[in-house]
VMD Tcl script that draws the C-alpha trace (Angstrom):
set ca {
  {-26.28 -12.19 -3.89}
  {-24.23 -11.83 -6.68}
  {-20.24 -11.08 -5.55}
  {-17.51 -10.19 -7.55}
  {-14.16 -11.17 -6.18}
  {-10.97 -9.02 -7.24}
  {-8.53 -11.80 -7.88}
  {-4.85 -11.25 -8.32}
  {-3.68 -15.23 -8.89}
  {-2.37 -15.58 -5.51}
  {-3.75 -17.86 -2.50}
  {-5.67 -15.14 -0.73}
  {-8.08 -13.99 -3.07}
  {-8.43 -17.51 -4.55}
  {-8.96 -19.07 -1.10}
  {-11.68 -16.08 -0.53}
  {-13.60 -17.11 -3.71}
  {-13.72 -20.34 -2.41}
  {-15.29 -19.19 1.00}
  {-17.42 -17.01 -0.91}
  {-19.12 -19.58 -3.04}
  {-19.05 -22.07 -0.31}
  {-21.22 -19.67 1.38}
  {-23.83 -19.64 -1.04}
  {-23.24 -16.54 -3.15}
  {-22.97 -16.57 -6.72}
  {-19.24 -15.60 -7.45}
  {-17.57 -13.76 -10.35}
  {-13.93 -13.51 -10.80}
  {-12.10 -10.73 -12.21}
  {-8.15 -9.67 -12.40}
  {-7.04 -6.03 -12.66}
  {-4.68 -6.11 -15.77}
  {-2.53 -3.01 -14.64}
  {0.39 -3.58 -17.26}
  {-0.46 -1.23 -20.54}
  {1.34 -0.51 -23.97}
  {3.60 2.50 -24.79}
  {4.18 5.56 -22.77}
  {5.88 4.78 -19.13}
  {5.03 0.75 -19.50}
  {7.70 0.81 -22.59}
  {10.20 2.68 -20.59}
  {9.90 0.29 -17.80}
  {10.12 -2.81 -19.81}
  {13.22 -1.40 -21.57}
  {14.97 -0.88 -18.27}
  {13.69 -3.94 -16.85}
  {14.85 -5.79 -19.87}
  {18.46 -4.16 -19.15}
  {18.53 -5.51 -15.63}
  {20.09 -8.75 -14.48}
  {17.16 -11.16 -13.81}
  {18.52 -11.85 -10.20}
  {18.06 -7.81 -8.84}
  {14.24 -8.26 -9.51}
  {11.72 -8.87 -7.05}
  {9.22 -11.01 -9.37}
  {6.21 -10.78 -6.63}
  {5.19 -7.33 -7.27}
  {1.83 -6.04 -8.61}
  {3.29 -4.00 -11.32}
  {5.24 -6.17 -13.39}
  {5.16 -6.94 -17.77}
  {5.01 -10.67 -16.97}
  {1.89 -10.32 -14.82}
  {-0.17 -12.74 -17.47}
  {1.36 -15.55 -15.18}
  {-0.55 -14.19 -12.46}
  {-3.84 -13.79 -14.67}
  {-3.67 -17.27 -16.20}
  {-3.19 -18.78 -12.29}
  {-6.07 -16.70 -11.47}
  {-8.27 -17.98 -14.52}
  {-7.15 -21.80 -13.37}
  {-8.74 -21.08 -9.93}
  {-11.68 -19.71 -11.49}
  {-12.33 -22.88 -13.72}
  {-11.75 -24.86 -10.76}
  {-14.54 -23.71 -8.69}
  {-16.62 -23.19 -11.92}
  {-17.17 -19.41 -11.75}
  {-17.08 -16.55 -14.31}
  {-13.63 -15.02 -14.90}
  {-12.93 -11.50 -16.67}
  {-9.76 -9.48 -17.16}
  {-10.47 -5.95 -16.84}
  {-8.00 -3.52 -18.30}
  {-6.98 -0.79 -15.59}
  {-3.37 0.09 -17.34}
  {-4.27 3.41 -18.12}
  {-6.09 4.14 -14.50}
  {-3.55 2.63 -13.01}
  {-0.77 4.83 -14.59}
  {-2.31 8.05 -13.96}
  {-3.63 7.62 -10.38}
  {-0.78 5.50 -9.07}
  {2.35 5.47 -11.13}
  {2.43 9.37 -11.99}
  {1.62 10.20 -8.34}
  {4.46 8.16 -6.85}
  {6.68 9.75 -9.34}
  {5.76 13.24 -8.35}
  {5.88 12.75 -4.70}
  {9.38 11.04 -4.78}
  {10.20 14.07 -6.88}
  {9.06 16.36 -4.00}
  {11.03 14.64 -1.28}
  {8.20 12.63 0.02}
  {7.71 8.73 0.49}
  {4.22 7.92 -0.99}
  {2.69 4.75 -0.04}
  {0.98 3.39 -3.17}
  {-0.98 0.47 -2.17}
  {-2.97 3.08 -0.02}
  {-3.42 4.92 -3.35}
  {-4.29 2.10 -5.29}
  {-6.62 0.47 -2.93}
  {-8.88 4.15 -2.48}
  {-8.94 4.76 -5.95}
  {-8.56 1.85 -8.34}
  {-9.14 -1.42 -6.82}
  {-11.92 -0.10 -5.07}
  {-12.90 2.76 -7.62}
  {-11.63 2.39 -11.27}
  {-11.61 -1.24 -11.04}
  {-15.58 -1.44 -9.74}
  {-16.43 1.69 -12.62}
  {-14.60 -0.54 -15.38}
  {-15.78 -3.87 -14.31}
  {-19.69 -2.27 -14.70}
  {-18.94 -0.42 -17.85}
  {-17.89 -3.70 -19.18}
  {-21.50 -5.14 -18.49}
  {-20.39 -7.44 -15.18}
  {-23.59 -7.41 -12.66}
  {-22.60 -7.87 -9.24}
  {-24.28 -6.58 -5.97}
  {-21.01 -6.69 -3.76}
  {-17.48 -6.29 -4.32}
  {-15.29 -8.52 -2.54}
  {-11.19 -9.02 -1.86}
  {-8.62 -11.12 0.10}
  {-7.51 -8.57 2.36}
  {-6.99 -9.49 5.86}
  {-9.03 -7.25 7.54}
  {-12.89 -7.36 8.91}
  {-15.86 -4.90 7.79}
  {-18.49 -5.26 10.22}
  {-22.05 -3.01 10.55}
  {-23.30 -1.30 13.38}
  {-26.94 0.35 13.55}
  {-26.66 1.25 10.22}
  {-23.13 2.30 10.08}
  {-20.01 0.18 8.70}
  {-16.69 -0.06 10.60}
  {-13.26 -1.33 9.13}
  {-11.45 -3.23 11.94}
  {-8.56 -5.18 12.01}
  {-7.78 -8.87 11.03}
  {-7.06 -11.24 13.62}
  {-3.64 -11.97 12.73}
  {-1.56 -8.98 13.85}
  {1.36 -9.90 11.35}
  {-1.09 -9.95 8.48}
  {-3.40 -7.37 9.24}
  {-4.02 -5.07 6.11}
  {-6.61 -2.42 7.49}
  {-3.50 0.10 7.19}
  {-4.04 0.14 3.31}
  {-7.64 0.33 3.25}
  {-8.12 3.37 5.88}
  {-9.41 5.62 3.08}
  {-12.52 3.78 2.08}
  {-15.83 5.61 2.61}
  {-18.99 4.20 4.13}
  {-20.53 3.82 0.63}
  {-17.46 1.40 -0.46}
  {-17.49 -0.40 2.88}
  {-21.12 -1.10 2.86}
  {-20.70 -2.74 -0.68}
  {-17.68 -4.89 0.19}
  {-16.90 -8.27 1.76}
  {-13.58 -9.61 3.15}
  {-14.16 -12.99 4.05}
  {-10.41 -13.83 5.48}
  {-10.36 -11.18 8.08}
  {-10.90 -13.82 10.67}
  {-8.27 -16.37 9.44}
  {-4.49 -16.71 9.81}
  {-2.08 -16.99 7.03}
  {-1.24 -20.20 7.50}
  {-4.94 -21.22 7.87}
  {-5.89 -19.81 4.49}
  {-2.81 -21.68 3.32}
  {-3.87 -25.18 4.67}
  {-7.55 -24.67 2.96}
  {-6.11 -23.93 -0.32}
  {-4.01 -27.19 -0.35}
  {-6.76 -29.02 1.11}
  {-8.66 -28.00 -2.11}
  {-5.75 -28.56 -4.72}
  {-5.04 -24.98 -5.66}
  {-1.50 -24.61 -7.32}
  {-1.12 -21.54 -5.84}
  {-1.11 -22.72 -2.11}
  {2.12 -21.97 -1.59}
  {2.81 -19.23 -3.85}
  {5.05 -16.49 -2.25}
  {3.09 -13.23 -1.20}
  {3.45 -10.08 -3.50}
  {6.41 -7.78 -1.56}
  {6.37 -4.52 -3.41}
  {4.25 -2.43 -6.06}
  {6.81 -2.68 -8.68}
  {8.88 -5.51 -9.73}
  {12.15 -3.49 -10.41}
  {14.14 -0.59 -8.98}
  {11.64 2.49 -8.05}
  {14.45 4.61 -10.30}
  {13.29 3.06 -13.46}
  {9.99 4.63 -12.12}
  {11.44 7.94 -11.68}
  {13.76 7.93 -14.43}
  {16.00 10.86 -13.52}
  {19.53 11.89 -14.63}
  {22.20 11.54 -11.83}
  {22.70 14.77 -10.02}
  {25.66 15.44 -7.19}
  {24.28 16.68 -4.35}
  {25.63 17.51 -0.63}
  {24.78 14.84 2.42}
  {24.50 17.06 5.15}
  {24.04 16.70 9.20}
  {21.49 18.83 10.71}
  {23.81 21.51 11.27}
  {24.37 22.20 7.63}
  {28.09 20.83 7.71}
  {28.64 18.63 4.55}
  {29.51 15.13 5.33}
  {29.72 13.71 1.68}
  {27.82 13.44 -1.86}
  {25.17 11.86 -3.49}
  {23.76 11.35 -6.45}
  {20.37 12.60 -5.99}
  {17.93 12.68 -3.09}
  {15.35 10.60 -4.69}
  {17.98 7.34 -4.19}
  {16.89 8.18 -0.51}
  {14.10 7.67 1.95}
  {13.32 9.02 5.26}
  {14.47 6.69 7.62}
  {16.84 4.93 5.99}
  {20.06 3.84 7.76}
  {22.13 1.67 5.41}
  {23.68 2.71 2.40}
  {23.77 6.19 2.73}
  {27.45 6.44 1.78}
  {28.76 8.38 4.62}
  {31.34 6.88 7.43}
  {30.49 7.98 11.36}
  {31.24 7.03 14.37}
  {27.72 5.79 14.91}
  {24.57 4.93 12.66}
  {23.42 7.63 10.70}
  {19.48 8.24 9.96}
  {18.24 9.94 7.09}
  {15.78 12.65 8.58}
  {15.36 15.22 5.44}
  {15.39 15.24 1.75}
  {15.52 18.73 0.56}
  {14.29 19.04 -3.36}
  {15.05 22.44 -4.22}
  {18.62 22.33 -2.49}
  {19.30 18.33 -4.04}
  {20.87 17.72 -0.09}
  {20.08 14.59 1.88}
  {20.23 15.77 5.79}
  {21.47 12.64 8.02}
  {21.79 12.36 12.00}
  {22.36 10.21 15.03}
  {19.69 8.23 16.14}
  {18.88 10.70 19.64}
  {18.63 13.34 16.88}
  {16.64 11.91 14.53}
  {13.05 10.96 16.61}
  {9.96 12.53 15.94}
  {7.30 13.27 18.66}
  {4.32 14.09 16.24}
  {2.99 14.83 12.75}
  {0.63 16.87 10.85}
  {-1.76 14.73 8.96}
  {-3.85 16.14 5.61}
  {-6.43 14.59 3.78}
  {-7.88 12.83 6.65}
  {-10.82 10.71 6.35}
  {-12.02 11.31 9.73}
  {-14.26 13.95 11.12}
  {-12.29 14.87 14.52}
  {-14.04 17.61 16.74}
  {-12.04 17.23 20.01}
  {-8.82 15.68 21.22}
  {-8.81 11.99 21.58}
  {-6.44 9.62 23.05}
  {-5.89 6.67 20.78}
  {-3.50 4.73 18.44}
  {-1.52 5.54 15.37}
  {-0.01 3.68 12.89}
  {2.55 5.43 10.75}
  {4.10 2.49 8.47}
  {2.19 -0.78 7.79}
  {4.76 -3.24 9.39}
  {4.60 -1.91 13.15}
  {2.07 -1.76 15.49}
  {-0.10 1.07 16.46}
  {1.29 3.37 18.76}
  {-0.50 5.22 22.11}
  {-0.80 8.91 20.69}
  {-3.13 11.93 21.09}
  {-4.72 13.38 18.30}
  {-6.63 16.80 17.62}
  {-8.16 18.90 15.01}
  {-5.89 21.05 13.51}
  {-7.77 23.38 10.69}
  {-8.97 20.60 8.58}
  {-5.69 18.36 9.17}
  {-4.94 16.20 12.63}
  {-2.09 16.67 14.60}
  {-0.64 13.59 16.15}
  {1.44 13.57 19.44}
  {2.78 10.52 20.25}
  {3.22 9.22 24.03}
  {6.71 8.22 23.32}
  {9.30 9.28 20.43}
  {9.34 7.48 16.82}
  {11.93 6.67 14.49}
  {11.99 9.13 11.86}
  {8.66 9.48 10.28}
  {8.25 9.73 6.66}
  {6.19 12.51 5.00}
  {3.82 11.14 2.39}
  {3.24 8.02 3.91}
  {-0.02 7.53 5.94}
  {-0.75 7.93 9.85}
  {-4.29 5.64 10.30}
  {-5.88 6.19 13.64}
  {-7.38 3.03 16.00}
  {-9.75 2.43 18.52}
  {-8.50 -0.79 19.56}
  {-9.21 -3.04 16.71}
  {-11.35 0.21 14.55}
  {-10.09 1.86 11.97}
  {-11.23 5.79 12.88}
  {-9.65 7.12 9.93}
  {-6.35 8.46 8.42}
  {-4.48 10.61 6.43}
  {-1.20 11.60 4.44}
  {1.70 13.06 6.50}
  {2.66 16.17 5.75}
  {4.77 17.28 8.23}
  {6.44 15.98 11.49}
  {7.88 17.70 14.60}
}
mol new
graphics top color blue
foreach p $ca { graphics top sphere $p radius 0.5 }
foreach p [lrange $ca 0 end-1] q [lrange $ca 1 end] { graphics top cylinder $p $q radius 0.2 }
display resetview
């Protein structure tokens, strides 16, 4: 069987390629080139060039210096003796991820670009462009820490064995067709085990830092907005201070708000129409539940499960129920401020049931 492995120049996808080869697959390596020419990329490059290098997060998916990652992936492919291809996905990435990110932020929501990228670029446009370029493959593989298991002809996405590295949250939107064609060889490994395998096989990327974000610079580079003064208000409408644009804040933010108070304040709402940032003390910032839209789960009746609303948290006990074409989630316990635009992912123990985009909270 011929397997196309999506490589990134990092340790995870490099070891995934090695494991697949050891399992007897004919492995072909390919990496997405996300940084393009002209338009938004020229704007971002200019902004990055004007920033101090120490302020940049170099471990990111979107960066003008990704050529280094491409060359590191190429070296691994050469070491393994497998084909290697570079697939230009910059146009698709701009349309699907960057533009979406900007539009969502300017609506006062907090999007998750990694979820969007996985569903529509990495497991979508990347496949299609690879096939159009003439690359033949039977299965697609990645270095994600998650599992895909088949039972009675149906494919299930399950959490990786290492809770701290589990990446199933970012993959909830994959369809049965996508899951049926995908291999994820790292789901049964911890990060430490993967680094050990890389070291034993002489991979230069064995100790390379993980990618921490989707963009190397400041999010404002992408938003490209001029400062616009607005009010910071409490939940009763009392003006507490000023800000320079609601898009500079995120729901749940506690530090750097710019308002002094007797106890920590949390951002609980961003009002784009009035350019207001609403803050509250912790006891007034908690949410009981949410409404999710664009859901990937067909739910016919109320169900007790666990729900994850942030990639770095453990799933929390909740009850989910149909809400028209949407899903309502009510947690057993109050949650810290929930951000609209993020994803809510539903779990039955280790199995991903589905998920959706958080439309509203209560």
